[in-house]
PAZAPA-4460 file (N, C-alpha, C; in steps of 0.05 Angstrom, whole numbers, plus 32768, in hexadecimal, padded with zeros to 4 digits):
% residues 104
    n_x    n_y    n_z   ca_x   ca_y   ca_z    c_x    c_y    c_z   seq   type   mol
   7A88   8119   7FD9   7A7E   8135   7FD6   7A79   813B   7FB8     1      E     A
   7A8B   8131   7FA7   7A87   8135   7F8A   7A6D   8128   7F80     2      M     A
   7A68   8110   7F8A   7A50   8102   7F82   7A37   810F   7F8D     3      L     A
   7A38   8118   7FA6   7A22   8126   7FB2   7A1A   813F   7FA3     4      A     A
   7A2D   814D   7F98   7A27   8165   7F88   7A18   815E   7F6F     5      K     A
   7A1A   8145   7F66   7A0B   813C   7F4E   79F2   812C   7F55     6      E     A
   79EB   812D   7F6F   79D2   8120   7F78   79D5   8102   7F7C     7      G     A
   79ED   80F8   7F7E   79F1   80DB   7F82   79F9   80D6   7F9F     8      I     A
   79E9   80C7   7FAD   79F0   80BF   7FC9   7A02   80A7   7FC8     9      N     A
   7A18   80A9   7FD6   7A2C   8093   7FD6   7A35   808E   7FF3    10      A     A
   7A40   8077   7FF7   7A4C   8070   8010   7A68   8064   800B    11      R     A
   7A79   8066   801F   7A94   805A   801D   7A96   8045   8032    12      V     A
   7A9E   802D   8029   7AA2   8017   803B   7ABF   800E   8039    13      I     A
   7ACC   800D   8050   7AE8   8004   8050   7AE9   7FE6   8055    14      N     A
   7AF0   7FD8   8040   7AF4   7FBB   8043   7B11   7FB6   8048    15      I     A
   7B19   7FB1   8060   7B35   7FAF   8067   7B41   7F93   8063    16      H     A
   7B31   7F7F   8060   7B3B   7F64   805A   7B2B   7F57   8045    17      T     A
   7B38   7F47   8034   7B2A   7F38   801F   7B22   7F1D   8029    18      L     A
   7B31   7F13   803D   7B2A   7EF9   8048   7B2D   7EFA   8066    19      K     A
   7B18   7EF8   8075   7AFC   7EF4   806B   7AF1   7F0E   8060    20      P     A
   7AE1   7F0C   804B   7AD4   7F24   803F   7ABB   7F29   8050    21      I     A
   7AB4   7F42   8054   7A9C   7F49   8063   7A84   7F48   8051    22      D     A
   7A79   7F30   804D   7A62   7F2C   803C   7A4A   7F3D   8045    23      K     A
   7A46   7F3E   805F   7A2F   7F4C   8069   7A2E   7F6A   8061    24      E     A
   7A44   7F78   8063   7A44   7F94   805B   7A42   7F98   803D    25      I     A
   7A4E   7F85   802E   7A4D   7F87   8011   7A30   7F82   8008    26      I     A
   7A23   7F6E   8013   7A07   7F68   800B   79F4   7F7E   8014    27      L     A
   79FA   7F8A   802B   79E9   7FA1   8034   79EC   7FB8   8020    28      K     A
   7A05   7FBE   8018   7A09   7FD4   8005   79FC   7FCE   7FEB    29      A     A
   79FE   7FB5   7FE1   79F1   7FAE   7FC8   79D3   7FB1   7FC9    30      A     A
   79C8   7FA8   7FDF   79AB   7FAA   7FE3   79A1   7FC7   7FE4    31      R     A
   79B0   7FD7   7FF3   79A7   7FF3   7FF8   79AE   8006   7FE2    32      E     A
   79C4   8001   7FD3   79CC   8014   7FBE   79C7   800B   7FA2    33      T     A
   79C7   7FF1   7F9D   79C1   7FE7   7F82   79D9   7FE7   7F6F    34      G     A
   79F0   7FF0   7F79   7A08   7FF1   7F68   7A20   7FF4   7F7B    35      A     A
   7A37   7FE9   7F72   7A4F   7FEB   7F83   7A67   7FF2   7F71    36      I     A
   7A78   8004   7F7B   7A91   800A   7F6E   7AA7   8004   7F82    37      V     A
   7ABB   7FF3   7F79   7AD2   7FED   7F8B   7AEA   7FFD   7F81    38      T     A
   7AFA   8006   7F93   7B12   8016   7F8C   7B29   800A   7F9C    39      V     A
   7B3E   8003   7F8E   7B55   7FF7   7F9C   7B6F   8000   7F8E    40      E     A
   7B84   8003   7F9E   7B9D   800D   7F94   7BB0   7FF6   7F8C    41      E     A
   7BA5   7FE2   7F81   7BB5   7FCC   7F76   7BA5   7FBE   7F60    42      H     A
   7BAF   7FA8   7F56   7BA2   7F9A   7F40   7B85   7F93   7F46    43      S     A
   7B74   7F98   7F32   7B58   7F90   7F36   7B54   7F72   7F32    44      I     A
   7B68   7F65   7F28   7B67   7F48   7F24   7B6B   7F3A   7F3F    45      I     A
   7B57   7F2C   7F49   7B59   7F1E   7F62   7B59   7F2F   7F7A    46      G     A
   7B51   7F48   7F78   7B51   7F5B   7F8E   7B36   7F5F   7F9A    47      G     A
   7B32   7F76   7FA6   7B19   7F7D   7FB3   7B01   7F7C   7FA0    48      L     A
   7B04   7F87   7F88   7AEE   7F87   7F75   7AE6   7F6B   7F6E    49      G     A
   7AF9   7F59   7F6A   7AF2   7F3D   7F64   7AE3   7F30   7F7B    50      S     A
   7AED   7F35   7F94   7AE0   7F29   7FAB   7AC3   7F33   7FAF    51      A     A
   7AC0   7F4D   7FAB   7AA5   7F59   7FAE   7A93   7F4F   7F98    52      V     A
   7A9E   7F4D   7F80   7A8E   7F42   7F69   7A84   7F26   7F6E    53      S     A
   7A95   7F16   7F7A   7A8D   7EFA   7F80   7A75   7EFA   7F93    54      E     A
   7A77   7F09   7FA8   7A62   7F0A   7FBC   7A48   7F14   7FB0    55      V     A
   7A4A   7F2A   7FA1   7A32   7F37   7F95   7A26   7F25   7F80    56      V     A
   7A36   7F19   7F70   7A2D   7F08   7F5A   7A1D   7EF0   7F65    57      C     A
   7A27   7EE5   7F7A   7A1A   7ECD   7F85   7A01   7ED2   7F96    58      E     A
   7A01   7EEA   7FA3   79EC   7EEE   7FB7   79DA   7F06   7FB2    59      E     A
   79E3   7F1B   7FA4   79D2   7F33   7FA0   79DD   7F42   7F88    60      R     A
   79D6   7F38   7F70   79E1   7F44   7F57   79DA   7F61   7F54    61      P     A
   79EF   7F72   7F52   79ED   7F8E   7F4C   7A05   7F95   7F3B    62      V     A
   7A05   7FAC   7F2D   7A1D   7FB4   7F1E   7A34   7FB8   7F31    63      P     A
   7A4C   7FAE   7F29   7A64   7FB3   7F38   7A79   7FBE   7F24    64      V     A
   7A83   7FD6   7F2A   7A98   7FE2   7F1A   7AB2   7FE1   7F2A    65      I     A
   7AC8   7FD7   7F1E   7AE1   7FD4   7F2D   7AF5   7FE9   7F23    66      R     A
   7B00   7FF8   7F35   7B15   800B   7F2F   7B2E   8002   7F3D    67      I     A
   7B44   8000   7F2E   7B5D   7FF8   7F39   7B72   7FF6   7F22    68      G     A
   7B88   7FEB   7F28   7B9D   7FE8   7F14   7B95   7FD1   7F02    69      V     A
   7B94   7FD7   7EE8   7B8E   7FC2   7ED5   7BA6   7FB0   7ED2    70      N     A
   7BA4   7F9C   7EC2   7BB9   7F87   7EC0   7BD2   7F92   7EB2    71      D     A
   7BE3   7FA0   7EC2   7BFC   7FAA   7EB7   7C10   7FAD   7ECD    72      K     A
   7C29   7FB0   7EC5   7C3F   7FB2   7ED8   7C3D   7FCD   7EE6    73      F     A
   7C46   7FCD   7F00   7C46   7FE5   7F10   7C5C   7FF8   7F07    74      G     A
   7C59   8011   7F0F   7C6C   8026   7F09   7C74   8034   7F23    75      E     A
   7C89   8043   7F23   7C91   8053   7F39   7C8B   8070   7F32    76      S     A
   7C86   8080   7F47   7C81   809C   7F42   7C74   80A9   7F5B    77      G     A
   7C6D   80C2   7F58   7C60   80D1   7F6D   7C43   80C7   7F70    78      K     A
   7C39   80C5   7F88   7C1E   80BA   7F8D   7C09   80C7   7F7B    79      P     A
   7C07   80E1   7F79   7BF2   80ED   7F69   7BF5   80E5   7F4B    80      D     A
   7C0D   80E4   7F42   7C12   80DC   7F26   7C09   80BF   7F21    81      E     A
   7C0F   80AE   7F34   7C08   8092   7F31   7BE9   808E   7F33    82      L     A
   7BDC   809D   7F44   7BBF   809B   7F46   7BB2   80A3   7F2B    83      L     A
   7BBD   80B8   7F1F   7BB3   80C0   7F05   7BB9   80AB   7EF0    84      R     A
   7BD1   80A1   7EF0   7BDA   808E   7EDB   7BC9   8074   7EDC    85      A     A
   7BC0   806D   7EF4   7BB0   8054   7EF7   7B92   8059   7EF9    86      Y     A
   7B8A   8072   7EF5   7B6D   8078   7EF5   7B61   8076   7F10    87      G     A
   7B70   807E   7F25   7B66   807C   7F40   7B60   8097   7F4C    88      L     A
   7B58   80AA   7F3C   7B52   80C5   7F47   7B35   80C7   7F4F    89      T     A
   7B2E   80DB   7F5E   7B13   80DF   7F66   7B00   80E2   7F4E    90      S     A
   7B0A   80EF   7F39   7AFB   80F2   7F21   7AF4   80D7   7F14    91      E     A
   7B07   80C4   7F15   7B02   80A9   7F0B   7AED   809B   7F1C    92      N     A
   7AEF   809F   7F36   7ADC   8092   7F48   7AC0   809D   7F42    93      V     A
   7ABD   80B7   7F3F   7AA3   80C3   7F39   7A98   80B9   7F1F    94      V     A
   7AA9   80B7   7F0B   7AA0   80AD   7EF1   7A96   8090   7EF3    95      S     A
   7AA5   807F   7F02   7A9D   8064   7F06   7A82   8062   7F15    96      A     A
   7A7F   8073   7F29   7A66   8073   7F38   7A4E   807B   7F27    97      C     A
   7A52   808F   7F16   7A3D   8097   7F03   7A36   807F   7EF1    98      K     A
   7A4A   8072   7EE7   7A45   805B   7ED6   7A36   8045   7EE4    99      R     A
   7A3E   803F   7EFD   7A31   802A   7F0D   7A13   8031   7F11   100      A     A
   7A0E   804A   7F18   79F2   8053   7F1C   79E2   8051   7F03   101      V     A
   79EE   8056   7EEC   79E0   8054   7ED2   79D9   8038   7ECB   102      S     A
   79E7   8024   7ED7   79E2   8008   7ED1   79CD   7FFC   7EE2   103      L     A
   79C5   8009   7EF7   79B1   7FFE   7F0A   7996   7FFA   7EFC   104      K     A
***
């Protein structure tokens, strides 16, 4: 909804498994949108963003922006506080989407 208010059409795809990765839906999204943003609530190293990047890089190169926990130790806290601490808020997602669109 936040992106739509700014004139950006977006879709959400739930990738529930990394292995096997759903190459077909990833490539369809890359072809139809021209940019991808991945969001995950754990390390971006070796996670969803990495798997999506591999598929896209080899078969349909488009900008890929990864949002997730950067290479650091986890913390304990309230969910909302942790999402802010790790940059996983809706505002961060919107910002990453704008960046991805600007790279197309």
